[in-house]
NUZA-343655 format. One record per residue: residue number from 1; x, y, z negated of N, C-alpha, C in turn; residue in one letter. Coordinates in Angstrom, 1 decimal, padded with zeros to 4 digits. Example, Ala and Ser with C-alpha at 12.3 -4.5 7.8 and 13.67 -1.06 7.14 Angstrom:
<lodo><n>1</n><n_x>013.2</n_x><n_y>-005.7</n_y><n_z>-007.8</n_z><ca_x>012.3</ca_x><ca_y>-004.5</ca_y><ca_z>-007.8</ca_z><c_x>013.2</c_x><c_y>-003.3</c_y><c_z>-007.8</c_z><res>A</res></lodo>
<lodo><n>2</n><n_x>012.8</n_x><n_y>-002.2</n_y><n_z>-007.1</n_z><ca_x>013.7</ca_x><ca_y>-001.1</ca_y><ca_z>-007.1</ca_z><c_x>012.9</c_x><c_y>000.0</c_y><c_z>-007.9</c_z><res>S</res></lodo>
This chain:
<lodo><n>1</n><n_x>-096.7</n_x><n_y>-091.1</n_y><n_z>037.0</n_z><ca_x>-098.0</ca_x><ca_y>-090.6</ca_y><ca_z>037.2</ca_z><c_x>-098.0</c_x><c_y>-089.0</c_y><c_z>036.9</c_z><res>M</res></lodo>
<lodo><n>2</n><n_x>-098.9</n_x><n_y>-088.2</n_y><n_z>037.5</n_z><ca_x>-099.0</ca_x><ca_y>-086.8</ca_y><ca_z>037.2</ca_z><c_x>-100.2</c_x><c_y>-086.6</c_y><c_z>036.5</c_z><res>W</res></lodo>
<lodo><n>3</n><n_x>-100.0</n_x><n_y>-086.0</n_y><n_z>035.3</n_z><ca_x>-101.1</ca_x><ca_y>-085.5</ca_y><ca_z>034.5</ca_z><c_x>-101.2</c_x><c_y>-084.0</c_y><c_z>034.5</c_z><res>Y</res></lodo>
<lodo><n>4</n><n_x>-102.2</n_x><n_y>-083.4</n_y><n_z>034.9</n_z><ca_x>-102.4</ca_x><ca_y>-081.9</ca_y><ca_z>034.8</ca_z><c_x>-103.3</c_x><c_y>-081.6</c_y><c_z>033.6</c_z><res>Y</res></lodo>
<lodo><n>5</n><n_x>-102.8</n_x><n_y>-080.6</n_y><n_z>032.9</n_z><ca_x>-103.7</ca_x><ca_y>-079.9</ca_y><ca_z>031.9</ca_z><c_x>-103.4</c_x><c_y>-078.6</c_y><c_z>031.7</c_z><res>N</res></lodo>
<lodo><n>6</n><n_x>-104.1</n_x><n_y>-077.8</n_y><n_z>031.0</n_z><ca_x>-104.2</ca_x><ca_y>-076.4</ca_y><ca_z>030.9</ca_z><c_x>-103.1</c_x><c_y>-075.9</c_y><c_z>030.0</c_z><res>G</res></lodo>
<lodo><n>7</n><n_x>-102.2</n_x><n_y>-076.6</n_y><n_z>029.6</n_z><ca_x>-101.2</ca_x><ca_y>-076.3</ca_y><ca_z>028.5</ca_z><c_x>-099.8</c_x><c_y>-075.9</c_y><c_z>029.1</c_z><res>F</res></lodo>
<lodo><n>8</n><n_x>-099.8</n_x><n_y>-075.4</n_y><n_z>030.2</n_z><ca_x>-098.4</ca_x><ca_y>-075.1</ca_y><ca_z>031.0</ca_z><c_x>-097.6</c_x><c_y>-076.2</c_y><c_z>031.2</c_z><res>W</res></lodo>
<lodo><n>9</n><n_x>-098.1</n_x><n_y>-077.4</n_y><n_z>031.3</n_z><ca_x>-097.3</ca_x><ca_y>-078.5</ca_y><ca_z>031.6</ca_z><c_x>-096.8</c_x><c_y>-079.3</c_y><c_z>030.3</c_z><res>G</res></lodo>
<lodo><n>10</n><n_x>-097.4</n_x><n_y>-078.8</n_y><n_z>029.2</n_z><ca_x>-097.0</ca_x><ca_y>-079.6</ca_y><ca_z>028.0</ca_z><c_x>-098.2</c_x><c_y>-080.1</c_y><c_z>027.4</c_z><res>M</res></lodo>
<lodo><n>11</n><n_x>-098.1</n_x><n_y>-081.4</n_y><n_z>026.9</n_z><ca_x>-099.3</ca_x><ca_y>-081.9</ca_y><ca_z>026.1</ca_z><c_x>-099.5</c_x><c_y>-081.1</c_y><c_z>024.9</c_z><res>N</res></lodo>
<lodo><n>12</n><n_x>-100.8</n_x><n_y>-081.3</n_y><n_z>024.4</n_z><ca_x>-101.2</ca_x><ca_y>-080.4</ca_y><ca_z>023.1</ca_z><c_x>-100.3</c_x><c_y>-080.9</c_y><c_z>022.0</c_z><res>F</res></lodo>
<lodo><n>13</n><n_x>-100.0</n_x><n_y>-082.1</n_y><n_z>021.9</n_z><ca_x>-099.2</ca_x><ca_y>-082.5</ca_y><ca_z>020.7</ca_z><c_x>-097.7</c_x><c_y>-081.9</c_y><c_z>020.6</c_z><res>I</res></lodo>
<lodo><n>14</n><n_x>-097.1</n_x><n_y>-081.7</n_y><n_z>021.8</n_z><ca_x>-095.9</ca_x><ca_y>-081.0</ca_y><ca_z>022.0</ca_z><c_x>-096.1</c_x><c_y>-079.5</c_y><c_z>021.5</c_z><res>W</res></lodo>
<lodo><n>15</n><n_x>-097.1</n_x><n_y>-078.8</n_y><n_z>021.7</n_z><ca_x>-097.5</ca_x><ca_y>-077.5</ca_y><ca_z>021.3</ca_z><c_x>-097.3</c_x><c_y>-077.5</c_y><c_z>019.7</c_z><res>W</res></lodo>
<lodo><n>16</n><n_x>-098.1</n_x><n_y>-078.4</n_y><n_z>019.2</n_z><ca_x>-098.2</ca_x><ca_y>-078.6</ca_y><ca_z>017.7</ca_z><c_x>-096.8</c_x><c_y>-078.7</c_y><c_z>017.1</c_z><res>I</res></lodo>
<lodo><n>17</n><n_x>-096.1</n_x><n_y>-079.6</n_y><n_z>017.8</n_z><ca_x>-094.6</ca_x><ca_y>-080.0</ca_y><ca_z>017.3</ca_z><c_x>-093.8</c_x><c_y>-078.7</c_y><c_z>017.3</c_z><res>I</res></lodo>
<lodo><n>18</n><n_x>-093.8</n_x><n_y>-078.0</n_y><n_z>018.4</n_z><ca_x>-092.9</ca_x><ca_y>-076.8</ca_y><ca_z>018.6</ca_z><c_x>-093.4</c_x><c_y>-075.6</c_y><c_z>017.5</c_z><res>W</res></lodo>
<lodo><n>19</n><n_x>-094.8</n_x><n_y>-075.6</n_y><n_z>017.3</n_z><ca_x>-095.2</ca_x><ca_y>-074.6</ca_y><ca_z>016.3</ca_z><c_x>-094.7</c_x><c_y>-074.9</c_y><c_z>014.9</c_z><res>I</res></lodo>
<lodo><n>20</n><n_x>-094.7</n_x><n_y>-076.1</n_y><n_z>014.6</n_z><ca_x>-094.3</ca_x><ca_y>-076.7</ca_y><ca_z>013.2</ca_z><c_x>-092.9</c_x><c_y>-076.4</c_y><c_z>013.1</c_z><res>L</res></lodo>
<lodo><n>21</n><n_x>-092.1</n_x><n_y>-076.7</n_y><n_z>014.2</n_z><ca_x>-090.6</ca_x><ca_y>-076.5</ca_y><ca_z>014.1</ca_z><c_x>-090.2</c_x><c_y>-075.1</c_y><c_z>013.9</c_z><res>F</res></lodo>
<lodo><n>22</n><n_x>-090.8</n_x><n_y>-074.1</n_y><n_z>014.7</n_z><ca_x>-090.6</ca_x><ca_y>-072.7</ca_y><ca_z>014.5</ca_z><c_x>-091.1</c_x><c_y>-072.2</c_y><c_z>013.3</c_z><res>I</res></lodo>
<lodo><n>23</n><n_x>-092.2</n_x><n_y>-072.6</n_y><n_z>012.8</n_z><ca_x>-092.6</ca_x><ca_y>-072.2</ca_y><ca_z>011.4</ca_z><c_x>-091.6</c_x><c_y>-072.8</c_y><c_z>010.3</c_z><res>T</res></lodo>
<lodo><n>24</n><n_x>-091.1</n_x><n_y>-073.9</n_y><n_z>010.5</n_z><ca_x>-090.2</ca_x><ca_y>-074.5</ca_y><ca_z>009.6</ca_z><c_x>-088.8</c_x><c_y>-073.7</c_y><c_z>009.5</c_z><res>W</res></lodo>
<lodo><n>25</n><n_x>-088.4</n_x><n_y>-073.3</n_y><n_z>010.6</n_z><ca_x>-087.2</ca_x><ca_y>-072.6</ca_y><ca_z>010.7</ca_z><c_x>-087.3</c_x><c_y>-071.2</c_y><c_z>010.1</c_z><res>I</res></lodo>
<lodo><n>26</n><n_x>-088.6</n_x><n_y>-070.5</n_y><n_z>010.3</n_z><ca_x>-088.6</ca_x><ca_y>-069.1</ca_y><ca_z>009.6</ca_z><c_x>-089.1</c_x><c_y>-069.2</c_y><c_z>008.1</c_z><res>F</res></lodo>
<lodo><n>27</n><n_x>-089.5</n_x><n_y>-070.3</n_y><n_z>007.8</n_z><ca_x>-090.1</ca_x><ca_y>-070.4</ca_y><ca_z>006.4</ca_z><c_x>-089.1</c_x><c_y>-071.0</c_y><c_z>005.4</c_z><res>A</res></lodo>
<lodo><n>28</n><n_x>-088.0</n_x><n_y>-071.6</n_y><n_z>006.0</n_z><ca_x>-087.0</ca_x><ca_y>-072.2</ca_y><ca_z>005.1</ca_z><c_x>-086.1</c_x><c_y>-071.3</c_y><c_z>004.6</c_z><res>T</res></lodo>
<lodo><n>29</n><n_x>-086.0</n_x><n_y>-071.1</n_y><n_z>003.2</n_z><ca_x>-085.1</ca_x><ca_y>-070.1</ca_y><ca_z>002.5</ca_z><c_x>-083.6</c_x><c_y>-070.7</c_y><c_z>002.7</c_z><res>P</res></lodo>
<lodo><n>30</n><n_x>-082.8</n_x><n_y>-069.9</n_y><n_z>003.4</n_z><ca_x>-081.5</ca_x><ca_y>-070.3</ca_y><ca_z>003.6</ca_z><c_x>-080.5</c_x><c_y>-069.8</c_y><c_z>002.7</c_z><res>W</res></lodo>
<lodo><n>31</n><n_x>-080.7</n_x><n_y>-069.1</n_y><n_z>001.6</n_z><ca_x>-079.8</ca_x><ca_y>-068.7</ca_y><ca_z>000.8</ca_z><c_x>-078.7</c_x><c_y>-067.6</c_y><c_z>001.1</c_z><res>G</res></lodo>
<lodo><n>32</n><n_x>-079.1</n_x><n_y>-066.8</n_y><n_z>002.2</n_z><ca_x>-078.3</ca_x><ca_y>-065.8</ca_y><ca_z>002.7</ca_z><c_x>-078.3</c_x><c_y>-064.6</c_y><c_z>001.8</c_z><res>Y</res></lodo>
<lodo><n>33</n><n_x>-079.1</n_x><n_y>-064.5</n_y><n_z>000.9</n_z><ca_x>-079.4</ca_x><ca_y>-063.3</ca_y><ca_z>000.0</ca_z><c_x>-078.6</c_x><c_y>-063.6</c_y><c_z>-001.5</c_z><res>H</res></lodo>
<lodo><n>34</n><n_x>-077.8</n_x><n_y>-064.6</n_y><n_z>-001.5</n_z><ca_x>-077.3</ca_x><ca_y>-064.9</ca_y><ca_z>-002.8</ca_z><c_x>-076.1</c_x><c_y>-063.8</c_y><c_z>-003.1</c_z><res>R</res></lodo>
<lodo><n>35</n><n_x>-076.2</n_x><n_y>-063.2</n_y><n_z>-004.1</n_z><ca_x>-075.0</ca_x><ca_y>-062.4</ca_y><ca_z>-004.4</ca_z><c_x>-073.9</c_x><c_y>-063.0</c_y><c_z>-005.1</c_z><res>T</res></lodo>
<lodo><n>36</n><n_x>-072.8</n_x><n_y>-062.4</n_y><n_z>-004.9</n_z><ca_x>-071.5</ca_x><ca_y>-063.1</ca_y><ca_z>-005.6</ca_z><c_x>-071.5</c_x><c_y>-062.5</c_y><c_z>-007.0</c_z><res>R</res></lodo>
<lodo><n>37</n><n_x>-070.8</n_x><n_y>-063.3</n_y><n_z>-007.8</n_z><ca_x>-070.6</ca_x><ca_y>-062.9</ca_y><ca_z>-009.2</ca_z><c_x>-069.6</c_x><c_y>-061.9</c_y><c_z>-009.2</c_z><res>D</res></lodo>
<lodo><n>38</n><n_x>-069.6</n_x><n_y>-060.9</n_y><n_z>-010.2</n_z><ca_x>-068.4</ca_x><ca_y>-059.9</ca_y><ca_z>-010.2</ca_z><c_x>-067.5</c_x><c_y>-060.4</c_y><c_z>-011.3</c_z><res>T</res></lodo>
<lodo><n>39</n><n_x>-066.3</n_x><n_y>-059.7</n_y><n_z>-011.4</n_z><ca_x>-065.3</ca_x><ca_y>-060.2</ca_y><ca_z>-012.3</ca_z><c_x>-066.0</c_x><c_y>-060.2</c_y><c_z>-013.7</c_z><res>S</res></lodo>
<lodo><n>40</n><n_x>-066.7</n_x><n_y>-059.2</n_y><n_z>-014.1</n_z><ca_x>-067.2</ca_x><ca_y>-059.2</ca_y><ca_z>-015.3</ca_z><c_x>-068.3</c_x><c_y>-060.3</c_y><c_z>-015.6</c_z><res>Y</res></lodo>
<lodo><n>41</n><n_x>-069.0</n_x><n_y>-060.8</n_y><n_z>-014.7</n_z><ca_x>-069.9</ca_x><ca_y>-061.9</ca_y><ca_z>-014.8</ca_z><c_x>-069.0</c_x><c_y>-063.3</c_y><c_z>-015.1</c_z><res>D</res></lodo>
<lodo><n>42</n><n_x>-068.0</n_x><n_y>-063.3</n_y><n_z>-014.3</n_z><ca_x>-067.2</ca_x><ca_y>-064.6</ca_y><ca_z>-014.5</ca_z><c_x>-066.5</c_x><c_y>-064.5</c_y><c_z>-015.9</c_z><res>I</res></lodo>
<lodo><n>43</n><n_x>-066.3</n_x><n_y>-063.3</n_y><n_z>-016.3</n_z><ca_x>-065.5</ca_x><ca_y>-063.2</ca_y><ca_z>-017.6</ca_z><c_x>-066.7</c_x><c_y>-063.6</c_y><c_z>-018.8</c_z><res>L</res></lodo>
<lodo><n>44</n><n_x>-067.8</n_x><n_y>-063.2</n_y><n_z>-018.5</n_z><ca_x>-068.8</ca_x><ca_y>-063.5</ca_y><ca_z>-019.6</ca_z><c_x>-069.2</c_x><c_y>-065.0</c_y><c_z>-019.5</c_z><res>R</res></lodo>
<lodo><n>45</n><n_x>-069.1</n_x><n_y>-065.5</n_y><n_z>-018.4</n_z><ca_x>-069.4</ca_x><ca_y>-067.0</ca_y><ca_z>-018.3</ca_z><c_x>-068.3</c_x><c_y>-067.8</c_y><c_z>-019.0</c_z><res>K</res></lodo>
<lodo><n>46</n><n_x>-067.1</n_x><n_y>-067.4</n_y><n_z>-018.7</n_z><ca_x>-065.8</ca_x><ca_y>-068.1</ca_y><ca_z>-019.4</ca_z><c_x>-065.9</c_x><c_y>-067.9</c_y><c_z>-021.0</c_z><res>R</res></lodo>
<lodo><n>47</n><n_x>-066.3</n_x><n_y>-066.7</n_y><n_z>-021.3</n_z><ca_x>-066.5</ca_x><ca_y>-066.6</ca_y><ca_z>-022.9</ca_z><c_x>-067.5</c_x><c_y>-067.5</c_y><c_z>-023.4</c_z><res>F</res></lodo>
<lodo><n>48</n><n_x>-068.8</n_x><n_y>-067.4</n_y><n_z>-022.7</n_z><ca_x>-069.9</ca_x><ca_y>-068.3</ca_y><ca_z>-023.1</ca_z><c_x>-069.6</c_x><c_y>-069.8</c_y><c_z>-023.1</c_z><res>A</res></lodo>
<lodo><n>49</n><n_x>-068.8</n_x><n_y>-070.2</n_y><n_z>-022.2</n_z><ca_x>-068.5</ca_x><ca_y>-071.6</ca_y><ca_z>-022.2</ca_z><c_x>-067.4</c_x><c_y>-072.2</c_y><c_z>-023.1</c_z><res>S</res></lodo>
<lodo><n>50</n><n_x>-066.7</n_x><n_y>-071.0</n_y><n_z>-023.8</n_z><ca_x>-065.7</ca_x><ca_y>-071.4</ca_y><ca_z>-024.6</ca_z><c_x>-064.3</c_x><c_y>-071.6</c_y><c_z>-024.0</c_z><res>G</res></lodo>
<lodo><n>51</n><n_x>-064.1</n_x><n_y>-071.1</n_y><n_z>-023.0</n_z><ca_x>-062.8</ca_x><ca_y>-071.3</ca_y><ca_z>-022.1</ca_z><c_x>-061.7</c_x><c_y>-070.3</c_y><c_z>-022.8</c_z><res>E</res></lodo>
<lodo><n>52</n><n_x>-062.3</n_x><n_y>-069.1</n_y><n_z>-023.2</n_z><ca_x>-061.5</ca_x><ca_y>-068.2</ca_y><ca_z>-023.7</ca_z><c_x>-061.9</c_x><c_y>-067.7</c_y><c_z>-025.1</c_z><res>I</res></lodo>
<lodo><n>53</n><n_x>-061.0</n_x><n_y>-067.2</n_y><n_z>-025.9</n_z><ca_x>-061.4</ca_x><ca_y>-066.8</ca_y><ca_z>-027.2</ca_z><c_x>-062.0</c_x><c_y>-065.3</c_y><c_z>-027.2</c_z><res>T</res></lodo>
<lodo><n>54</n><n_x>-062.5</n_x><n_y>-064.9</n_y><n_z>-028.3</n_z><ca_x>-063.1</ca_x><ca_y>-063.6</ca_y><ca_z>-028.5</ca_z><c_x>-062.1</c_x><c_y>-062.4</c_y><c_z>-028.1</c_z><res>K</res></lodo>
<lodo><n>55</n><n_x>-060.8</n_x><n_y>-062.7</n_y><n_z>-028.7</n_z><ca_x>-059.8</ca_x><ca_y>-061.7</ca_y><ca_z>-028.5</ca_z><c_x>-059.4</c_x><c_y>-061.7</c_y><c_z>-027.0</c_z><res>E</res></lodo>
<lodo><n>56</n><n_x>-059.2</n_x><n_y>-062.7</n_y><n_z>-026.3</n_z><ca_x>-059.0</ca_x><ca_y>-062.8</ca_y><ca_z>-024.9</ca_z><c_x>-060.1</c_x><c_y>-062.0</c_y><c_z>-024.0</c_z><res>E</res></lodo>
<lodo><n>57</n><n_x>-061.3</n_x><n_y>-062.4</n_y><n_z>-024.7</n_z><ca_x>-062.6</ca_x><ca_y>-061.7</ca_y><ca_z>-024.0</ca_z><c_x>-062.4</c_x><c_y>-060.3</c_y><c_z>-024.1</c_z><res>Y</res></lodo>
<lodo><n>58</n><n_x>-062.4</n_x><n_y>-059.6</n_y><n_z>-025.2</n_z><ca_x>-062.1</ca_x><ca_y>-058.2</ca_y><ca_z>-025.4</ca_z><c_x>-061.0</c_x><c_y>-057.7</c_y><c_z>-024.7</c_z><res>E</res></lodo>
<lodo><n>59</n><n_x>-059.8</n_x><n_y>-058.3</n_y><n_z>-024.5</n_z><ca_x>-058.7</ca_x><ca_y>-057.7</ca_y><ca_z>-023.9</ca_z><c_x>-059.0</c_x><c_y>-057.7</c_y><c_z>-022.3</c_z><res>E</res></lodo>
<lodo><n>60</n><n_x>-059.5</n_x><n_y>-058.8</n_y><n_z>-021.9</n_z><ca_x>-059.8</ca_x><ca_y>-058.6</ca_y><ca_z>-020.4</ca_z><c_x>-061.0</c_x><c_y>-057.8</c_y><c_z>-020.0</c_z><res>K</res></lodo>
<lodo><n>61</n><n_x>-062.0</n_x><n_y>-057.8</n_y><n_z>-020.9</n_z><ca_x>-063.0</ca_x><ca_y>-056.6</ca_y><ca_z>-020.8</ca_z><c_x>-062.5</c_x><c_y>-055.2</c_y><c_z>-020.8</c_z><res>K</res></lodo>
<lodo><n>62</n><n_x>-061.5</n_x><n_y>-054.9</n_y><n_z>-021.6</n_z><ca_x>-061.0</ca_x><ca_y>-053.6</ca_y><ca_z>-021.7</ca_z><c_x>-060.2</c_x><c_y>-053.3</c_y><c_z>-020.5</c_z><res>A</res></lodo>
<lodo><n>63</n><n_x>-059.5</n_x><n_y>-054.3</n_y><n_z>-019.9</n_z><ca_x>-058.7</ca_x><ca_y>-054.2</ca_y><ca_z>-018.5</ca_z><c_x>-059.7</c_x><c_y>-053.9</c_y><c_z>-017.4</c_z><res>I</res></lodo>
<lodo><n>64</n><n_x>-060.8</n_x><n_y>-054.7</n_y><n_z>-017.6</n_z><ca_x>-061.8</ca_x><ca_y>-054.5</ca_y><ca_z>-016.3</ca_z><c_x>-062.4</c_x><c_y>-053.1</c_y><c_z>-016.4</c_z><res>L</res></lodo>
<lodo><n>65</n><n_x>-062.8</n_x><n_y>-052.6</n_y><n_z>-017.7</n_z><ca_x>-063.4</ca_x><ca_y>-051.3</ca_y><ca_z>-017.9</ca_z><c_x>-062.3</c_x><c_y>-050.1</c_y><c_z>-017.5</c_z><res>E</res></lodo>
<lodo><n>66</n><n_x>-061.2</n_x><n_y>-050.5</n_y><n_z>-017.8</n_z><ca_x>-060.0</ca_x><ca_y>-049.6</ca_y><ca_z>-017.4</ca_z><c_x>-059.9</c_x><c_y>-049.4</c_y><c_z>-016.1</c_z><res>Q</res></lodo>
<lodo><n>67</n><n_x>-059.9</n_x><n_y>-050.4</n_y><n_z>-015.4</n_z><ca_x>-059.8</ca_x><ca_y>-050.5</ca_y><ca_z>-013.8</ca_z><c_x>-060.9</c_x><c_y>-050.0</c_y><c_z>-013.2</c_z><res>D</res></lodo>
<lodo><n>68</n><n_x>-062.2</n_x><n_y>-050.2</n_y><n_z>-013.7</n_z><ca_x>-063.4</ca_x><ca_y>-049.7</ca_y><ca_z>-013.2</ca_z><c_x>-063.4</c_x><c_y>-048.1</c_y><c_z>-013.2</c_z><res>F</res></lodo>
<lodo><n>69</n><n_x>-063.0</n_x><n_y>-047.6</n_y><n_z>-014.4</n_z><ca_x>-062.9</ca_x><ca_y>-046.2</ca_y><ca_z>-014.6</ca_z><c_x>-061.8</c_x><c_y>-045.5</c_y><c_z>-013.7</c_z><res>N</res></lodo>
<lodo><n>70</n><n_x>-060.8</n_x><n_y>-046.3</n_y><n_z>-013.5</n_z><ca_x>-059.7</ca_x><ca_y>-045.7</ca_y><ca_z>-012.6</ca_z><c_x>-060.1</c_x><c_y>-045.4</c_y><c_z>-011.2</c_z><res>K</res></lodo>
<lodo><n>71</n><n_x>-061.1</n_x><n_y>-046.5</n_y><n_z>-010.9</n_z><ca_x>-061.4</ca_x><ca_y>-046.5</ca_y><ca_z>-009.2</ca_z><c_x>-062.8</c_x><c_y>-045.9</c_y><c_z>-009.2</c_z><res>H</res></lodo>
<lodo><n>72</n><n_x>-063.5</n_x><n_y>-045.3</n_y><n_z>-010.3</n_z><ca_x>-064.7</ca_x><ca_y>-044.7</ca_y><ca_z>-010.1</ca_z><c_x>-064.7</c_x><c_y>-043.4</c_y><c_z>-009.3</c_z><res>N</res></lodo>
<lodo><n>73</n><n_x>-065.3</n_x><n_y>-043.4</n_y><n_z>-008.2</n_z><ca_x>-065.0</ca_x><ca_y>-042.2</ca_y><ca_z>-007.4</ca_z><c_x>-066.4</c_x><c_y>-041.2</c_y><c_z>-007.4</c_z><res>Y</res></lodo>
<lodo><n>74</n><n_x>-067.2</n_x><n_y>-041.4</n_y><n_z>-008.3</n_z><ca_x>-068.2</ca_x><ca_y>-040.6</ca_y><ca_z>-008.6</ca_z><c_x>-067.8</c_x><c_y>-039.1</c_y><c_z>-009.0</c_z><res>T</res></lodo>
<lodo><n>75</n><n_x>-068.6</n_x><n_y>-038.2</n_y><n_z>-008.7</n_z><ca_x>-068.2</ca_x><ca_y>-036.8</ca_y><ca_z>-009.1</ca_z><c_x>-069.2</c_x><c_y>-036.3</c_y><c_z>-010.1</c_z><res>T</res></lodo>
């Protein structure tokens, strides 16, 4: 059977479904803005969780700071 309406061939309910679907796509946070942890952040987490001792933490922190200062290209 042929039903004609003024909604370009789609029933009104299909327009509502499409609008809800498109709204859901753009309103859903996908997590693309998540930043990666730096090596210093990982080191702090390992120290906080007790994986490494204070001496290991200080030693590795000094290495990271030395590496950062070595590759710091600011003038």
